[in-house]
N, C-alpha and C positions, 0 to 999 in steps of 0.2 A: 411714637416718643412713649406713648402708655405702656406698650409692650416692654420696652427696654426698662423702665422704671419698675413695672411689675417684676419683671425677670430679677433684677437687682434685689428687690425686696425678699422675693422667694429664695433666692440663692443666701441671702443673709440670715434668714431663718433656718436654714440648714446648716450653716454653720454655728448658729447659736444654740440650736437644739442639743446638740451633744454637750455643750458647755453646762446647759441648766439641768440636762439630766445628771451630770457630774456632781454638779452642786446639790441635787437633790440626794443623790447616792452618798454624799457627804453628810448631810443632814441626816439622814435615815442611822447612818452608822455612829452618829454621835459626834464626829468631828466639830462640829460648829459649837459645841460646848466650850471648846478653847482655842479654836482657830477661826479666821474669816480670810477672806480672799484680799482686802484692802489694809486690815488694820490690826495690830495686836490685839488679842483678848486676852489669855492667859499664855498660850503659846504664840509663836510668832506668825506674822500675816504670811499667806501661802504666797504671795508675790514676792516678797523676802525671802521666802525659802528657795522658789525656782532662780531667783536672781543669784543667790549665793551657792546653793547645791546642785552642781552640775551632773551629779551622778545619780541617776533614776534608781540603781540598785541600792544605794545608800538612803534615799528615801522610802523605797519599798522595805527594807530592814528595820529602818525606823518606826514605820507604820505596824509592822508584823511583831516586832520584839519589844518596841518601846525605845525612849532614848533619854539621855541624860547628860547635861554638861556641854551641850554644843550650843544652846542658845542661852545659857544662865545669865547675860546680860539683859535678856529680853523678858526670860520667865522667873528671874529670880531664885533660880534654882530648881523651880516645879520640875518633875521630871514627865514626861509622856508616857503613858500607860501602854503595854502591849495591846493591839488590836487583834490579833490571831489566837484563838481560832473563830473569836466572835464575829469577825468580819471575814469572809471567806478571801482564800488567796486571789481568785480572779477579781473580786471586788478591791482589793488592794492594790492589784495591779492597775486597775481603772483610776483610783484615787490618786496614785503615783503621777499617771500620765496626765490626769487633769493639773495636779499642781505643777508638773514640768511646762504645759502649755500656757502656763500664765506668764512667763518670761518672755 
């Protein structure tokens, strides 16, 4: 029984580790200045983005090029600035995957 519990704990650690790494990447990239996973800050909560925006390409584009007018009711019209080239394309892809995984 102890082995089963230990295996379950170890497995959950491997599942949680990528999410924690992606949250750390989001923090390092400056995303948490305007976003959080659960609640609106300046921009929408990422769980809301994941639930409403089913198009990963659209999320990648918004991170790279910035975005305006998609979440006006939430942001009050504050645009999202572009994060490319400040954040690498590889990391933008990781951030988009992280956001999509929250749905």
